[in-house]
N, C-alpha and C positions, 0 to 999 in steps of 0.2 A: 655864496653855497661854499660849507666847509669844504675843506679839502679831502677829508676822510670820505665825504657824501660821493664826491668827484670822481675819487679813485675808484670806490664800488660801483658807480655808475659805469664808469670804462670797462671795470672787469666785468661786468654782467654783462656789457654790451659785446665785448670781445668772446665771453663764453658762449654767448647765443648765436654768433658769427660763426666760430669754431663748430659748434654744433650742427650748424646747418650746411656748412663745408664738408663736415664728417657724413651727414646723412645723404647729400649729394653724390659724394664719393661711392656709398655704400649701395645706393639707389642701382647706379650706372655700372660699378664693378659686380656686384652680386648675381645681376640680372646677366651679364657677361658669362661670369663662372657657372652660372645654374642651367643657362642653354647653348652654351658654347663650348666650355672649357672642361665640363665634368666628367664626361666620356672619355675624351682625349687623355686628362690628366690620370683617371683610374688605369688607363691601358698603359701610359707612358710611366706612371711611377709604382702603381701598386704590383706590378708583374716585376719589379724589380725588389720587392719585401716580401718575397715568397720563399718557403722552406720545401723541400721533396718531401712528397709523401707516398706515392705508388705508381703502377703503371694499370693504363687498363687498355683494351681495344679500340683502334680508332671509329670514331663514329660523325657520321656527317655533321659538318658544322664545325669540328675541332679547328684547330689553328695549326698549320704543318710547321709552324716553329718550335709546338712542344712534343712532337713526334721523336720517342727515344730509337734510334736507329739500330745501337747495338740490340736490344731485344727484337725489333722489328725483323732483322737478319737474321736471328737466331729461330724466329718463329717463322720466317717467311709470310709475317702478315702483320701489316702496322699498328703498333701500339704507341700511345702517348702516354707523357707522363703529368700526374696529377699533382697539384702543389696546394700548399693551404697559404692562405694569406695570413702574414703576421698582422695583429689586430690593429696595428696603430704604426704610423710612420711618423716621422719628427721632419718638420719642413723649417728651415732657416732661412731669413732673407737678411741679406748681406747688402743693404743699402749705402750707397755713396753719397754722402749729404755735403761734399766739398764744394769750395766757391763756383766751380766749373758748373754746377749744377742750375746756377742762377740763370744760365744763357738760353735764349730760346728766340728765335725770329719767326716761327712758323704759327702752330696752333697754341703752344703752350710751352713753359720749360721743361727742360730736361728733369728737372727734380720734380715736377708735377708729370710728367710721364713715368716715372720711377715709381711715383707715388701710388698712380691708378694701376700700374702692373702688379707691383707689390700687393695691392689690395683685393685684385682678381685672383690671383695665385693663392692668398692667404683664403679666401670666401671657398675656391675651389677646395683647398685641404680641408677645412671643416667639414663640409658636406661630405668628404670620404672619411671624416672620423679619425683627421689626423691632429696633430700638435702644432702649432705654427710659434716660432721664435722670432726675434728683431736684433740686429746688429746694424748701429748707425756709424758710420766711420768718416774721418778726414784723413789726416796723416796720423790720427791717432783712434782711438776706439773711443767714440762720443757716448754712449749708452747703448745697454745690453738687456733686453726684454726677456727671459727666460722662455723656454716652449710651453704653451698651455691649449687647452681646447676651448671650444665656446664664442658665441656672437661677441658678449661683452669684450672679452679678451681680443678679439680682430679688430673693433672698434676701437681699442684703447692702443693697438698696434697703427691703424690709420690716423688718430689723433695725433702721434708720436711723429710720423712722416709727415703731415701737415704742417705742425707747428713747431716743431725742435729746430733750436736755432744753436747751430754748432758752436763751439768755442775757437776752433781753428778753421781755416779756410783751405789747406793743402791736400794732398790724396797719398796715403800708402796701402796700397794694396796688399802688402806683402804681411803688414801688420795685424789687418784685417783677418785675413786668412790663419794665420797664427793663433789669434785671439779664437776664430771659430773652433779650430782644433782643438785648443786648450779645454774648452767651457763645454764642448759638445764631445761627448768620448763615444756615445752610441754613434754607429752610422747614420746620417742624414741625407736629406734631400736638399742642397745648399745653394740658392739662387743669388748670384752674385750681381747685382744691379749697379752698374758704374759706366761712364764713358771711357775708361781705361786710360786716362791720361796721367799715366803714370810709368816708370821705369822699372828694369829689373826685377819683374813679379812673377816670371816664368817657373823659376823653381818653385816658388809656393803653390803656384796653380796645381804643378803637378803632385804634390804631396798634399793639397787638400783634395784633389780630384782621386786619388788612393783612398783617402779615409774616408770620403763622402761622396756622393753621388754628386757631381759640380756641374751647375749651369750657369754660363756667364749669359746676362742681356746688357749688349751695348748701347747705351744710350748715344743718339746723334742729333744734330742740327743741319740744314741743309748748308747754311751759312760756315760751317767749320770746313767745309769742301770747296767754296768756291766766295770768292771775294767781290762782293760790289764795288760797281764804278762810281763813287760818289767822292771824288777828289781827295784832298789831304783831310785825313780824320784821325782822331786820336783813339788808340787801342789800349786797353787795360787788360791786364793779366788777372783775374776774378780771384787767382790761387795768391798771386804774391804781391799784387797792386801795382807792380811795375808797369809803365806806359811808355807809348813812342808812339810817334807822330809816322803815319803811312799815306803816301801818296797813291792811293787806289787807281786814281784816273792811268796810271802807268802800266800797259799790258804786260812787261816783264815785270813788274810785282805782283800782278795778278795769276800769271801763268807760274811763278815760282811757288806763290802761295798754295796753288791747286798741286803743283807737284809734291810740295812738302805733304800738302793734306794724303794725297793719295799714297806717298811711302808711308805715313803713318799708319793709314788702314791696312795696308796689305802686310805691314809689319805686325800688327795688332792681330789679323786673320791667322799669320803663319804661327804665332806664339800660342794661339788656342788651340791650332791644328795639332801642332806638335806636344801639348800638353794633354791630348785625348780629351778635351773638354768639349762637351755639348754648347753650342751658342749660336746666338741669335742676335742680329742687329734691329734695334728699335728704333723710331726716328719721331720726331716733335712734328713734323709734317704729316705723316702716312700711320702714325699710332703704334699701338704695339699687339693688335689683335691678330691679324695676319700672319706676321712673324712667329710670333709665339704659337699658333695654330699649326703651322707647317713645321716649327720643330719638335714638338708635340706628336704629331703624325710621323715624323722621321723616326722617332724613339718608338713608336707602335710596332712599326713592322721588321725591328731588328731583334 
């Protein structure tokens, strides 16, 4: 068989496989976005994109958080603020595609988890007539797709998330957030999806959270917090390529690993708390549905 024909067959087969993967992701995540997230998404984010219009008297069923207490006190009768929704919001997905995302010992890899979460958020956004954009990053910004509407655009984003092969393998959250601030001038809802395996990103988080409505979804895997007892094993850093032999049969080694993992987890949570960023932890074992729903419900009541 001529080489060109062989390459064409391989390319065609690869394209078919990719489209099949995209379709499966669409079916799974679009169903979730339609039946689970749409209401929560609208309440959690659309409410942040409103402008004040007028006040009117309170009627049964109005949300308590919309009460205008100054006007209520003046007239000794409850009044609520009436808002007008902005016609559209911009949702930015800032997805970590560094080497550590290729790790997973449970149901899926961390990168696959991030891809599904991104797709669900994206389908929820277009159902609410919002624009969605994508930033893929490692220790540099690998790809930027400007925000647009429509199903075909979302499917393009999903294809990139599934197929993209980054040039680098490190992680630089600061660079990704600085890029977000430079290319998206209007305030957006920005989802940072990463395992947060990085250092010195707190200042960038605070700045991005002032300019945008920043939400962090931190991807994890159960083995990142607990070392299995499998004897002498070689461990390779997926971002640097460095390797070392570790005696996992040693209880002190396993305890030290667990303590270091817990320290990193607590430190990350504290950084997110100090930065004022809404956040949730998603896991390759437990998925992203429950933590994301809980996060959206928390935002609804604020």
